[in-house]
N, C-alpha and C positions, 0 to 999 in steps of 0.2 A: 445415655440412653434416649431416643426420640417419643415422645410420648405417642402412646397407640390407644387405639379406639376401632370401633368395629360398627359398621355401617349396611341399611340395606339398600340395595342397590337394584334397577330393572335391568338388566344385563343386555334383553331385548322384551319387544313386545309379547308379554304371559308368561316371561320369567324373570323371577327375582333371585337375588343371593346375598348371603351375607358375605362383606369382603373387611380386609382389617385394613385399615387408613393409619396414614400418620398423622399426627396433630401439630400447628406449626407452634414454637412459642410467643407465648402471649408476652406482647407487649405491656405498656405499663396501664395502658386506657381501653385492657380487655379484660373478660373472664374466663374461664374455665369451669362449664358446668356440667356435671355427672347426670345425663337422665335419670328419673325416676318413671316417667309414664309418658306414650305418644298418644296420640289419636289418628286415625283413620280416617279421612274427610271423603266419606264413601263413593259419592257423587264424582268429584273432580278427580280421586288419586285412582277409581278404579280405570275411569277413564282413561289414564296417564297408560295405565298396566297395562289397558289393552293398546295403547298407541294412536288412542283418538286424536291426537293434539293436531287438527290441521297444521300444514307447513306456514300459511299466512300468521298463526297466532303463536309460533314458537318462541318467540321474542315476550308476546304478552304476555304469556303464561308461564315463564320462571319465576317462580319461587323465592324467596330472597336467598336461602343459603345454597341454590341448588349447583350441584354441581353434573356436570355431563351434559348430553343436549338429545330432545325430542330425535325418535322416538325414542333411541337408548344407545348404548347405556346411559344411565341417566340416575342421577339420586335425588330424590323428589318427596315433600311433607313439609307443613309447617303448623303442625299444631305440636309443641313441644315444652314440656315442662320438668326442670331439673333443678339442682342444688348448686349453688354458686361456691365452689371448690378454692379457687384462684382469683383477686381483682380487688378491687378498690372497697376499703373497709365497709362503708354503708351497705354491700351488697354480699361482704362474705355471709355466707351460710345461710343465705336468705334463699326461697324457691322462687325460681322465676319462671314465667311464660315465654317460649321465645320462636319465632316463625323459622323453625329449623326440621329439618327432614328428622330419618328413624335413625340414631345416629346415639352409642352408647356416653359417649365424652365429645363435646365439643368448646372449640374456642372461636368469640364471636366479640367484637366490641362492648362494651358495658351500654352502649346506650341501644345494643339490639334486644334487650332484655329488659321485661316488665315484672315487679316483684308481685309476686301473689298474696292479696290482703291476708290478712290473718282467719279471716272470716269462712276463706274459699279453701277447700281440700285442694292438694295437688292434683286429685285424681280427679276432680271436677273441669279443674284449670283447662283439662285440653280442650274445652270445648271454647274458650275464649277466642279465637279465629272466628268460628262460626257466628256466637254472638254479636264476634262486632260486624260483621257482615249484618246481620240482622239489624245491630243499632244503624248501619248506613243506608241501610233500604227506609229505614223509619224515615230516619233524614232526609231523604228523597221524596215521600210518599205524605208527609207530614197529615196523618189521620187528625180529624176532628174530633171533637168529645161528640156523643152521639151518633159517630158514624157506622153504617154497616159496612161489614168488611168479613170476605170470606179470605182464606188463604189456603188455594190449591197446590196439593202435594205436601204430604205428613214427613219428608224424610227429616232431612238432621237441618236443614236452614230453614223450611217451612214451619217446623216445628220452633224454630227460636224466635222467627218470629212472631207463631202465635203465644207464645211463650209472653213475648215484651206486652204486645198488642194485650193482653190479659189485664194489663195494670189503668189503661186507659179508663178512663169513667165515662159512664153510660154507654160502652162503646160494644156494641154483637160482634162477636168475633165467633165464625165458625171454621174449624180445621178439615176440611175437605179430603177425601182418597180413595181411591178403588180399592186398597185393600180396608176390611171390616174389623180385623185387630188393631187398628191405629185407632179406634174409638177409646183401647185404655190408655194410651200415650196423650190425646186431647184428655181426657178425664184429668189426668193429673198434671196435665199442665194450667187446668182452669176454665178451658172452652170446650164449647158445642162441638161435637161431631156431625159428617153427615157422607154417604156415599155420594157420587158425583150426582148420578139422576134425584136424588131429594134435598140437592143444598140447596138453600134459602136465597132467592134471586134479589134483585133490588138493589144491588150492593153500589155504593159511592164508590169502593174499592176493593180492589181483588188482586191481592198478590198470589204471582205463580211462581211453582218452585217443583212441577213434576218431572221438568225435564219433560213430555211427550208432545205430543200434538196434537190429540186427546184431551187433553187439559190445560189445554191454550183454548184450545175451542170453547170449552165450555166454561172456561174463565172470561169470555167476552159475553156468553150468554148470560151469564149473572150479573152484570153490571146494569143499574139504572141510568136512565140518559143522562149523557154528557159525563159520565163515571170512568175511570182509569184502572187499566190492567198495569199491575206495576210488575213487569217481567225479570225475575232473576236464576230464570234455568240459562243454564249455558250445554249449548248441545253439540259441542265439537265438530266435527268434522259432517254433520248429518244438514241438511237441506229442511226444513221445516214448514208446509203449507199453512195460512193465515187465509179465514174469510173473513174476506173485507170488501166484498157485497153483501146481498142482505140491507139489515140495517145498520150495515156500521156505522155510513156515512149518514144516515139522515136520526140517527140517536146521539151522533157526537162522538163517540166513544174514545178511547186515547190509549195505545200502545205504548209505554214509557220504560226504558233499559235501567236496571240499577246492578254496578258494578263496586266492588270493594276493592279497586286497583286504586282508586281515588276518593279522596275523602267527598261525601256530598255535597256542592254547589251552596246547595242551605246553610252548611256549616263551613266552605274550606277557608271562609277569612280570619274563623275566629278558633276553629278548631285542628290540633293537628292529629297527624294518625298516632301517636303518644296517645293523646287525647284522650282518642276513641278505643284507643285498646284498655287505657286503663278505665274506662266508664267500664267496657264489656268485662273485665276482672271483678268490679265493685258488684255489676248485677248477678254475677255468678253464686254470689252467697247465699243466694234463695234454691233450697234445696231440691226445687221442682224439676230443676234441669235436669236432675240425675237419671230420669225418664230417658232421655238421648241417649245414653251408654249402655248401648244393647249388647254388645259381646267383647270380650278379653280376650288377650292371646299371652306368650311370653316374646317376650321378643325372639328370641332363637328359632320361634314356630312360621313368624310370616313368611318367609319363603313361599311355606303352606299353605296359609292362608291367605294371602292376597290372591290366588287363582280363583279361592271360591266366593271371596266378596265381589271379584270381577263378576261372576259367572251368576251371582244371585244366590247361589245355594249356600250360602251364609247370609239372609236379607237383613243386617243390621244398619242400625241410624249411624251412628258413633263407634269404632271399632277401638277400643282400647289397647296398648301393647306397654304392658309391663318391664318392666326393668332389673336385672340381680342387682341387688344392694351393693355386691362387691364392686369398686368400682376396678376397669380394665387395668393391665400391668401400666406403669407410667417409665 
């Protein structure tokens, strides 16, 4: 009898479903993982759900274990924590993180999973992919002791960046968002909060993660002369206007992109993807990150929940998906 599992698929933009899937027989260097929980990265995954990935980016935006093609049918996701049921002895019985979509059980090469440290609960480990993105951004940004920094956009990525910046010595960190309820999130992460109009200027660095045109324009306004905006937002197929007139040139401002698809050039010769992910999991020992998980549903509910996340009816940061403890039949 073939191994069986169930997976969440985007049938077409705006319409998801759970499908039965057959799993391949594992090779000697593979692991069979039973999913404990997965995470919906609200910004990217809801953009995919709405069919907003531009054709020019279909190859770039592929997830490591994606099946199907944009705009659909496609199986997409990359925040998965599970238990190794079969595989090499060092991994057997271990809780692992994998860049895998929402699926009850899967077979991948052993090198594709990263053990979750004993200090990190499985329910928090779903944030590993986003914390990894924040690690890469800070390698790109290279903040210095005593810097004045704003993080514009208190979504999942911005909040992870702010959480890591809060550990830097003598750094002023302000989390900026148009939603005043995000003040509680900033407090949980140990950083200051401000609405865009009230944010402190004179910043050496602004990390922009709001995915809005207004947020990017405000980020430029918050910079001190010769300051840098690190742009982490991804706009899909939207065109964004940027105010490059006025004082942009006279103040010698910089807008720089950061993207997790490659290890930052600042560390590329000395760190691998595996090193970066392992570091992200170690950082998740801090319980402050629990504030980023703001919603939860059962796997079976995902086809009904994703449209609500995509429309904003459920204003989650990271939405956690939990799976039944009983494995699918094999």
